[in-house]
C-alpha positions in Angstrom: 151.8 14.0 -16.8 148.9 13.1 -18.9 146.6 15.3 -16.5 148.9 18.3 -17.1 148.7 17.8 -20.9 144.9 17.2 -20.9 144.6 20.4 -18.8 146.6 22.4 -21.2 144.8 21.1 -24.2 141.4 21.9 -22.6 142.7 25.4 -21.8 143.5 26.2 -25.3 140.5 24.5 -26.7 142.2 21.6 -28.5 141.8 17.8 -28.7 144.5 15.2 -29.2 143.7 13.3 -32.3 146.8 11.1 -32.5 150.1 10.3 -30.7 152.9 9.9 -33.2 155.9 7.8 -32.2 159.5 8.0 -33.2 162.0 5.5 -31.9 165.4 6.7 -30.6 168.6 5.9 -32.5 169.3 2.7 -30.3 166.9 0.8 -32.5 169.0 1.5 -35.6 168.9 -2.3 -36.4 165.1 -1.9 -36.3 162.3 -1.2 -33.8 159.4 -3.6 -34.1 161.7 -5.7 -36.5 164.9 -5.9 -34.6 166.6 -9.1 -34.7 167.7 -8.7 -30.9 164.6 -10.0 -28.9 165.5 -7.8 -25.9 165.6 -4.5 -28.1 162.4 -5.6 -30.1 160.7 -6.2 -26.6 161.7 -2.7 -25.7 160.4 -1.3 -28.7 157.2 -2.9 -28.3 156.7 -1.6 -24.8 157.6 1.8 -25.8 155.0 1.5 -28.6 152.3 0.2 -25.9 153.2 3.1 -23.7 152.4 5.5 -26.6 149.1 3.5 -26.9 148.4 4.4 -23.2 149.2 8.1 -23.7 146.8 8.0 -26.7 144.0 6.6 -24.6 144.7 8.9 -21.7 144.5 12.0 -24.0 141.4 10.8 -26.0 143.2 10.1 -29.1 141.9 7.7 -31.7 145.1 7.1 -33.6 148.6 5.8 -32.8 151.0 6.6 -35.6 154.2 4.7 -35.7 157.2 6.0 -37.7 159.4 2.9 -37.7 162.4 4.7 -39.3 164.9 1.9 -38.6 162.9 -1.1 -39.9 164.5 -1.4 -43.3 167.7 -2.0 -44.9 170.2 -0.2 -47.4 171.6 -3.0 -49.4 170.4 -6.2 -50.8 170.8 -9.3 -48.5 171.6 -7.0 -45.7 169.0 -8.6 -43.5 166.8 -11.7 -43.0 163.9 -10.4 -44.7 161.6 -13.2 -43.7 162.4 -13.1 -39.9 162.3 -9.1 -39.9 158.8 -9.4 -41.5 157.7 -12.0 -39.0 159.0 -9.9 -36.0 157.3 -6.9 -37.4 154.0 -8.6 -38.0 154.0 -10.3 -34.5 155.1 -7.0 -32.7 152.4 -5.1 -34.6 149.8 -7.7 -33.7 150.6 -7.5 -30.0 150.2 -3.6 -29.9 147.0 -3.8 -32.0 145.6 -6.4 -29.8 146.5 -4.4 -26.7 144.7 -1.4 -28.2 141.8 -2.5 -30.2 140.1 0.9 -29.7 143.0 2.7 -31.5 143.7 2.9 -35.1 147.3 2.0 -35.3 149.2 2.8 -38.6 152.7 3.0 -40.1 153.8 6.4 -41.2 155.8 6.4 -44.4 158.3 8.9 -45.2 160.5 9.2 -48.2 163.4 10.3 -46.0 163.5 7.0 -43.7 166.7 6.4 -42.0 167.3 3.4 -44.2 166.9 3.7 -48.0 164.4 0.8 -48.0 161.5 0.3 -45.6 160.5 -3.2 -46.2 156.9 -2.8 -44.8 155.9 0.2 -47.1 157.7 0.2 -50.3 160.0 3.1 -50.6 
C-alpha cells in the first residue's frame, strides 16, 4: 500500500522524486497510441493510476516509457491516427494531474525500432 511505501521511504530517509511507468506486453500495438480503443483506455487508466501513486508518495514527476508506441517498418501504421491517439491520451493524463510534470522517456532500446513521438 502507499502508506507502507511512504513509511519505508521515511524509515530510510528517502523521498520519492518520480514514478516511472512501464507498460506490459499486452500493449505491443501501442499503449497511449493503441488503435484498439479498449486497450488504449486501459493504458490511460494505468497511467492515471501511476499519477495517483506519484501524488500519494509526494513525487513531482510521472515518467512514461511508452516502449510500444512506435513501428518497425514504413507504412506499418496509421501515423496520423496514432499521433492523435497519443496526444489525446497524454492530454487526458496531464489534465488529470496538473501538479505533476509528466514526461516521455526515450530509450535507444525501445521495443520498436522507431518511436514516433521522440525521433529514435
